[in-house]
N, C-alpha and C positions, 0 to 999 in steps of 0.2 A: 158765400158761393152756393152752399147747399140750401140755405134758407131762402134765397131769392130764386133758386132754380135756374140760374144763368150759368151756362157752360162756357168757360173762356177758351178751352182747348183740351186736347188729349195728348197723352204720350204716345208716340209712334212705336209700339212694341209688338212685334209678331208673337203669336201665341198659338198653342194647341188647345182647342175648345170642344167640349161636348156638354150638351145640356142635360140636366138632371134635376130631380126633386130637391136634392141637397148638393150644393156646389163645394168642391174642395179646390183650393188654389195650390199651385206648385211653382217654385222659383228655383231654376237650375242654371248653372253656368255653361250653357250649351256652346257658347263661343267665348273666347277670351282674347284680350289684347296682347299681342306680342310686339312690344314697342322696341324700336331700335334704341340702343343705350344713349345715344346723343340727342334723341328727340325729346323735347319737353311737351308733355301732354297738357293741353289747355282745355279740351272739351272731351267728355267721356260719354257722349251719346253712342248708343249701341247701333251701329250700322255696318253692313258687311263691305268693308274695303280691304285692301291688301294687308292692313295691319292686324286683321282679325283672323283667328284660326278656329277651326271647328273642333270641339272636344267630343270624341266618340264616347268616352266614359260617361260624361254628363248626359249625352243624348240617350244612352241606354237607361240612365236613371229615369228620364221622362217616359220611356216606353214601359219600364217596370211599373211606374205609377199608373199608367193607363191599363196595363195588364192586370194589376191588382184590383182596380176599380171594376173592370169588366168581370173579373172572377167573383167579386163580391155581389155584383148585380145578378149573377147567375146562381148565387147561393140562396136557397129558399130558407135557410135557418138564420141567416144574418141579414137584418134589415129587409124583411119580406115586404113585397109590394112597395118598396121605396127604392128609387133609383139614385145612384150617385153620379154627379157630373164633375167635370174638371175644367180648369183653366190654367194652363202652364205657360209661364213666361221665362224669358232669358235674362239672367243677371249680369252677364259678361264678366263675372268674377270681381266686380267693383261694388263697394258699399253704396255709392251714389246710384248706380243703375239698379241695385237691389231695392233701394228705397223707392225708386220710380216704379219698380214692378209691384211693390207692396201697395203703394198708393193706387196703382192701376187696378189691383185686385179689389181694393176697398171701394172703388167707385163703380158706377153703372157699367156693365159690360157692353162693349161695342156691338156684340152679336144680337142684342135685344133692342127693341124699339124704345125710345126714351119715354113715350107716353103709355107704355104697357102698365097695367094696374099692379102687377106683382112680379117684378123682375127677379130672377134668382140672384141671391147674394152669396158671398163666400162665407161658409160656416167655419172653416179651419184652413190653415195654410201649412203646406209642407215646404219648409225653407230653413236654412239655406246651406250652401256648401262650405262656407267659411264663417268663422266666429264673428269677424267684424260685420259681415253681411247680416248674420242673425241678430246681432245687437241692434242694427238699424231697423230690422223688421220688428223685433220684439219691442223696441222702444216706441215704434210708430203704431203698431196694431194692438199692443198690450192695453193701453187705456180704453180701447173699445171692446175689451174682453174677448178678443179673437184668439183661439188657441193656435199656437205655432209649434209644429213638431219638426225638429231638425234631424237630418240623417247623417251630417258630417261636421257639425260644429261642436268642438270639444272643449272650448274655453271654460275653465272652472268658474269664471265670473258669471256665466249664464245660469248657474245654480242658485243665485240669489233670488229667493222667492219674493222678497219684498220689492225688488226692482222689476223682476220679470215674472209676474205670477202666472202668466198664460203660456210660458215657454216650456216645452218638453223636448226630449230627444231620444233617439234610439241608438245612440252611440255613447259609450262611457265618457265621463268627464275627464279632462286632462289631469284632474287631481289624482285619479287612479293611474293614469299613464305615467305621471311624474313619479309616483311611488314605485311602479314597475320598473321604470328606467333606472331609478336610484338603486333598486335591488339588483338590477343587472350589473351596474357599475361596481357595487359592493361584492358581488359574486366573483368577478374577475380580478378584484383587488386593484382597480384603477383609482388612483388618488389625485391625478393631475390631468385635468381634461379641459378642452375648449368647448365653446358653445356658439352656435349660429342661430339667430332668431330672425323671423320675418318682422318687418316693420308694420305690424298690425296687432290686434288684440290676441289673436291665436298665438303668435310667436312670443310676444312679451309676457303674457300670463303663463304660457307653458314653461318658459325658461325660469320665471320667477318661482313657480311651484316646484320645479326640479331643483333649483338652487336651495330652496328651503329644506328639501328632503336630503340632499347629499351633504349639506353642512352638518346635519345630525350624525352623519357617518364619517366625518372627518375628511371629506373629499373637497378639493379646492378647484375653483373655476379660474383657469389661467386668463381667459379673455372671453368677451361676448361680442361677436360681430353681428351687425344688423344689415339685412339685405331686403330688397324688394324688386319686383320685376320692372318697376318704373325708374330704378336708380340709374344714374349715369355710369359710364364705364369707369370713371375715376373712383367712385365709391366702391364698385365691385373689386377693382384692383387693390384698394386699400385693405379690404377684407382678405383677399388672397395673400397679400404681403404679410398681414398679421398671422395667417396660418403658416406661411413659409418660415418666418422668423421665430415662431414659438417652438418650444421643446416638447409640446404635448404630442402624444401618439394616438390619442383618442379624442374625437370631436363629436358632439351631439348637434344635429341639425334639426331644430324644431321649426320647420318651415313647410308651407305647402309646395306642391310640385312646381307650380308656375313661377314662384319667387326664387326657388332654389336652382332651377335649371340653368339660368345664365351663369351663376357661380360655378356650377358643375362643369360647364364647358370650359371656363377659364382655368379651373384647377387641372383639367385634363390637358389643356393647351400648354400650361407651364410645367407639366409632368411632375406634379406633386404627388408622390406615392408614399407608401409605408404608413398610412394613417388608417386606424380602425374607425369607421364611421358608424355612429349610432343614429338611427332614423326615427322620427316620429311617424305616426300613421299617415301623415299628410303626403309622404312621397315614397315610402318603402315599397309599396306595391304599384306605384304609378307606371304606366306603360312607356311614356315618352323618354324618361332617362334610362330605361332598361335596355340599353344597347351595348354591344361589345366595346364600342368606343368609350362610353362612360365607365364601363366595367374596369378599364385599366386603372383608374384611380379609386373607384368606389366598390370594387369587388370585395365580397365578404361583409358588406354592411349588415348590421343587425338592427332589428326594430320590432315593435309590438304592433299588432293589428287586431282588428276584431276577428272573431272566429269565422271561418269560411262556412258557407252553406251552399248546397246544390239545389237548383230549381229546374228540374228536367222539363217541366211544362212550358218554361219560358222560351226555350230555343225555337220551337215552331212559331211562336208569336213573333220573335225577332226576325226570323227568316221570311216572314210574310209581309214585312214592311215594303211598301211599294209606292212610289210617288204618283202612280196613275190611279190608285184607289181614291185618294182625296187630293186633287191637285192644289187645293188651298192650304193644306197642312204645312205649318211652318217647320223649318229645319230639315225636312225629309229630302228635299232636292240636294242639299249640301251633303247629307249623309250618303245619298245614292251615288253622288259623284265620287266620293272617296272610296266607296266599296267596289263599284264596278268600273271606275275610271272614265266615265262619260257623263255628260249632262243630259238629263231627260228633256225632251222638247214637248212642252205642253201646249194646249190650244192658246192661241193669241200670243205665242212666244216665237221670236225669231232670233237665233243665236248663231254666232260664227264659230263657237267652240266645238270640240269633239262631241258629237251628239250620239245618243243611244239609239239602238234599233228598235227597242221595245221588247226584245226577246231576252234581255238579261234577267238573271235570277240569282237569288242569294241562297238557295236551298243547299248547294254543295260548297258553299264558302267555308274555308278553314281559318278565317280571320279570328283573332282573339276576342273580337266583339261578341261572337256567338258562343264563347266558352262559358257555360252556365254551371260549371262544376265547382268553381272556387269564388263564389260571390261574397263580397264583404260589404262595402258601402251600398252596393246595389240591393243587397238583402235588407239593409237598414231602411231604404226607401219603401220596400215591400212591407216591412213591419210598421212603418209610420202610417201607411194607408190603413192597415188593419187595426192599428191602435185607435185611429179616429173612428173607424166603422164600429168597433166594439163600444166605444164611448157613446156614440150616437144611438146605438141599439139599446144600451142601458137607459139612456135618457128618454127615448121614445116609448119603449115598451116596459120600462120600470123593472126589467128583469135582465140578467146577463144572457148573452148569446148561448144557445144550447138548450135553454129551457123553452118549451113551447109557449109562445105568447098567445093570449086570448084575443086581445085587441090593443091597439096603441093607447097609451095613457096621455098622449100629447098630440094635438093636431099639428102636423108638420107644416101645413100650408099657412095656418093662422098664427102659430106661436113660436116656431123654431127660430125664426130670425130675431126674436126679441129675448130669447132665453140664453143665459150663459151656461154652457155645459162643460166648462173646463174642470169642474170638480169631479166629473165622472171619470176623468183620467186617474184620479187618486185611488179609485177602487179597482183599477185595472192591473193586470199582472205585468204590464210593460214598464211601469215607472215606479220609483220610490217617492218619498215625500218631497224631494228636490226636483222632481221631474226627470231624473236620470235612470237609465236602465241598469241592471246588474252588470258589473264590470267583469269581462271575460276576454282574455287575449290569447293570441298565438304569437310565437316568436318566429320572425321571418329572417332568412339569411340569403343574401345575393350569391348565387353560384352560376358559373358558366358551364353549360352543358350543350354539346353539339353545336357550338358557335352561337348559342343564344343565352341571354341572361334569364335565369329562372328564379322565382321567389319560392324558396324551399322552406317549408315549415319544419322547424327543428323539434325533435322529440326530447333532446337533451342538449346541454351546452357542449360546445367543442372543447377539447382539452388543450389544444395549442392556440394560445391567444397572446397578443403583444402585451408588453408592460408599459405603463404610462405613469411615471412619477416625476415630480419636480426634483426631489432628492432621493437617492437610493436609500433603502432601509438601513438604518444604523446597525452595524454588526454588534455582536455581544461584546460587552466591555466598554461600550460607548453610550452616550445619551444624546437626545436631540437638543440643539441650541437654536432657537428661533433667529432667523435673519431679519434684522430690522427693515421694515418697509416692504416685506414680501409676505405672501400668504402663509398660513400655518403649515402647508405641505412643503414649503421650501425651508430647509434647515441645514445646519452643519452638524457633524457628528463629533462630539467632544469626548475624549477618554474620561472614564470615571476617575474621580479622585481616589487617593489611597484610602483604603478602608471601606470603600463602597464598590458595589458590583452592579452589572446589568447582565443577567443570565438569559435574556431573551432579546431577539432582534427588535429594533424599533422602539426601544424603551424611552419614555419621556423623561424619566428621572432615574438616577442611580440609587440603589437601595443600600443603606448602611449595613455593614456586617454586625452581628452581635458582638458584645464586648469581648468575648473570649475568642473571637475569630478575626481574621484579617484577609484582605483580598489578595488573590494570586496575581502574577504578573499580567495575565490577560484581562484581569478585572471581570471575570465571568463566574467566579466561584469563591465562596468564603472558606478559607482553610483555617484549621486551628492554629492559634499563635503558638510559637515555641515557648516552652516553659523554661525559666532560668532559676536555678538554685545551686548552691555549692555542693557539687557531687564528690563522692569519694574517689572516683576513678579519673577525674580530670587533673591536669598537672598541679593546679593550685591546691586541690583537695589532697592529692598524694603528698605534696610537700608538707602541708600542715599536719597531716596524719602522722607522717614520719617524725616530724619535730615533736609532736605531742607524745607519741610513744617513746621517743628518745628521752624526753624529760621525765616521763613516768618511770622508765627503766633506771635512769640516774637516781631518781628518788628512792627506788627500792634498793639499789646497790648501796647508796649512802646509808640507808637505814640498816642494811645488813652489816656494813662496816662499823656503824655505831654500836650495834648489838654485840658484834664480835669483840670490839675493843672497849666495851663499856667500863672495864676496871682501870683503864689507863687514866693518868691525870688530866689529859686534855678533855676526855669525854666527861669525867666527873665534874670538871670545872665548868662545863657548858650545860649542866643539868640534862642528863641523858633522857629522863622521862619526857620533858617538854620538847627536847630535840626530836624524839621519836614521834610525838604527836604532830610536830611541825612537818616532819618528813612525810607522815601519812597524809596530812592535809594537802601538802604539795603534790603528792601522788594523785590525789583526787582532782586537784586543780589542773594537772596535766591531762587527765582523762576527760575533763569537762568539755574541751573543744570538740570531742568526737560527737557529742549530742547536737552540736551546731551544724553539722554536715548532713547531707541527705535531704530527701523530700520532707518538708515540715508536715507533722501530724499533730493532732491535739495533744498526745502524750509527750512527744518530743519537745513541743513548744513549752509545755508546763515544766518539763524536766530541765531544759537547758538553762532557763533563767534562775530557777530556784536552786539548782545544783551549783551554778556559778556563785550565787549569793551566799549560800550556806558554806561551801568549801572555802571560799576566800575569807569569810568571817571567822571560820575555824582557824585558818592559817594565820590571819592577823592577830587573833586572840592568843594563839601560842607565842607569836613574836612579842605581843604585849606582856605575856607572862614572863618570858625570858628577860625582857627589858626591866621589868619590876624586880626580878631576881638579881640582876646585875646592880641595879641601883641600891637595893637593900644590902647586898654584899659589900658595896663600897661604903655604905653608912655604918656597917658593922665594924669596920676598922677603927671607927672613932670610939674612944673609951666611954663606957656608960650608955651606949646606944643599944637598945634591945629590939630594934625593928626587925632584924634578921630572924630572931627567934620567933617572932609572931607571923612570919611569912614562910611557912613550911610547905611541903607537897600538897597538903589538903587545901590550903588557901590558893595555891596555884591552879589546882583542878577546878576549884569553884570559879575563879576568874575566867578560865577558858570556857567552862560550860555555860556560865551566865551570859558572857558576851556572845557566845554562839546561839543561845536560846533566844536572845532578842531578835537576831536575824531570822531564826526559824519562825518566830511569831509573826514577823513582818511578811514572810513568804506565805504562811498559812492564810493570813488575812487577804493577801493578794490573790491567791488561788481560789478563795471562797467567793469573793465579791466580783472581781473583774480579772479572770485568769487570762494568760496569753492564749492566742488561738492562731491557727494557720490562716494566712490571708494572701489574696492575689493582688498584686500592685501593678497598675497599668500606666503609671505616670512616667516611668523611666523610658519606655520605648513603645511605639505603636505596633511593632511587629512581635513583641514578646511579652510574656507575663512573668513577673518576678514573684516567685513563691517565697514568702518569708513569714516569720512569726511576728504577729502583731502583739505588742506588749500588753494590750488590753487596757492597762492603766499606766499612763506615763508617770504619774505621781508615785506609784508603787515601785516602778522600775528605778527611778532616780532616788527613791528612799533607800533601796537596797544598795545602790552605788554610794549614796551619801553616808550610810552607816559604815560601810567598809572604809570610806575616806576618813571618817571621824576616828575610827580605830587606828588607821595608819598615821594620822597626825599626832595622836596621843603617844604612839610608839616613838615617833620622830622626836617629839619634845623630850620625853623621858630619856631617850638614848643620848640626846644632845647634852642633857644635864650630867650624864655619866661619862663624858668624854675625857676626864682627867684620871681615869683608872691607870694601873701600871701599863707601861708601853709594850711589853713583850706579848701580852695576850689581853688585849682590850676588846672584848666582844661588843661593847657598846658602840665602838666605832664601826664595826661591821653592820650592826643593826641600823645605825644611822645611815650608812651608805645604801643599804638595801631599801630603806624606807624612802630615801631620796629618789632611787630608781623607780620604786613603785608609784610614788606620787607623780613623778614626771611622766611615766607611761600613761596613767589614767587621766592626767590633765590634758595631754595631747590627744587622748582617745576621743574625748567628747566632740571637738570640732570635726575630726576625721570621720567619726561615726555618723554625724549629721550630713556631711557633704558627700559621702561615698554612695554611689548608686548600686542598686540591685544586690547581687551576691557579694559585692565588695564590702558592703556594710557588715555582713557576717564575718568576712575575712578580717576586717579591721578589729572586730571584737575578739576573734580568736587570737589575733596577733597580740593584742593587749594582754589577754590572759596568759599566753605563753611567755611574753616578754617579762611581765611582772613576776611570774612563777620562776623563770630562769634567773631573774635578778635576785630573788630571795634565796634560791638554792645556791647560786654561785657566791653571793656576798657573805652568807652566814656559814655555809658548810664547806666551801672549797678550801679556805685556809686550814681548817681542822683536818680535812682529809689529806691535805698536803703534808702536814706535820706527822700524821699517823702513818701514812703510806710511804712518803718520800724522805722525811727527816725524823725517823723514829728516835734519834738521839736527843731531840728536843722535847720528846714526850715525857718530861719529868716534872715533878712538882716544883723543883727549884726554878726551872725555866718558865714554868707557867706563872709562878708568883712574881717573877721579874726582879730587877735590881732594886728598884725603889722600895718595893715591899720588903726585900731582904734587909735593906738599911734600916727601915723602920723597925 
């Protein structure tokens, strides 16, 4: 087409045009399609029929571009002696129309003759209002190295310098807005939110960036609804029903104003309230939805917008707009009809509508169109024009604006059209390496004042905000349990298991208590476990103490009786010295259980087992001595037997001492190498600690018991051999019976000792000690005390010797 020079046709696109040395293009959505929901749009050509509506905000953007260019042309320091021109087209808010506008800007202007030698071409384009439209423009004009500066396209995808090397913008990327919105959600503690996206690049990429950010914070997205202004009513109602059935109380709407407005009306119609809306910059400050009717459902909406700026010089420029100044200027007649309520009648026009008188003026108008104190997107257009002007100045004069240029270093007429000056933007203060400006936002809140919806800039967050969670925060003592098939924000609260706690709300897991602690009933605190040991003051301890002291007292009383009646035949016949040794050892045996009670310590643990072993070894050694004496006495009755003479008191002491010393040696080795020590046992119960004495060496413990058992068996055997002594006073029978009791007690002790839990283990050992000691005391000494105290008439040598002995 361009090589042959044949023109097949032109796009019919009204424009605002002004000739200049350097031309700047502009694409703005001055009008937009408001399609009835049941209408299927088959053709998107931009023509003014009833389905199109005039956008005052976009029209103001066009005027700000013209204002900035005229301001630059009057500035002697910026592009001196060089005039800027413009050509502004309407995109109708559709990517297809935006593409048509971009191709129109790239082609020969209709305002110049086709055969002119050097027609002005577009050096840069200010476009577009939507991300999808900017993608179309950047993809089309990018290969031709035409810089595009957007004033309202925020999609993070446009920051890709490899795909869109000539794209720049004066509005921050959605990457930063997504981070800001995620921080807002985190600040208020919202964990369960919904999302509405527009069916275009702006909405899809915005929600994608936001989702990635909030997932890092543990926030869940309950649903993502998709809407567009061209959607049928059925699709709109599906999204409304999704909102109605959801449990979320906070919804983010990442949509432009035109796409969101049909949904807003339906939400208000169905009276869906009680939702905290979070807005993207696409609609939070839009004029059309800012009505008391829409406020019923969307009041209190929060959102981030660019920081506002005031442009006092702009207002006189706007109020001087007049359709009579340039009757051919596009869009001005529609603007005038909206502002003054009548249609201007221009030459060669004949209309039946309400016509203007020609005396109408905008100087005293109070319309929001002329409010230049809180400009946001409008100021972005202003900055875009100046960004292009500064880049051109740097290129033409090889110096930044502000430094006095000597002369141009580039011939504008001959070279500018063939030079790519996009790199000059990188040295400017407007953009970073991705073509994005510094991110700076204000927080906007919808408030109703004097019957009008106002966009109030918040200096701080409000304190009263709704909560939005899928599941309430788990109280202390419980943990989260994920519900299968649902997001991580939806969970059940499960009580902590015994021995674990959750002392903070919203705990993901329960923390095990230390070994010495246990969880309380609420499972929110670890409390020390109760300690268990055999105490003196508890009923079992009192009973065992009383029995122990009773046995010790009986031993002392018996000893005193034996000492007092030591010259009587019964005492002499039973070997008074060994009997006193035996009674003393029994006294110690009865006192030994007292060391087994009370809190175990290092000293009591070493004392209880060694004292038990030594005292019982002494006791059984004395019994062994008495048994040997009885046996030798029986043998002495046989003529010619001299054994009794060889086993006198000295030999008896040696037997007792040597047998006891062996036990003492075992105990010394035990204490030296692996002594008993206090230990905490946790295996019996989860809620208590059993304090007991660990034997240290099981082998040493059973060696002590085994040695005592060996002595007892020897005594039992010897006593059994002496069972045929005289009937009246046969001490061997008493010793045999006492040894039978002793062995029976300690044989049953072993399984009972092993199977008894906690403090009952100590009680079993004490019971065995007392039972065996009482067995020895009662079996050996009770008959003698009975004769001495109750039947003194039998305490004679004749009775002691017995009938059989007398006959012999």
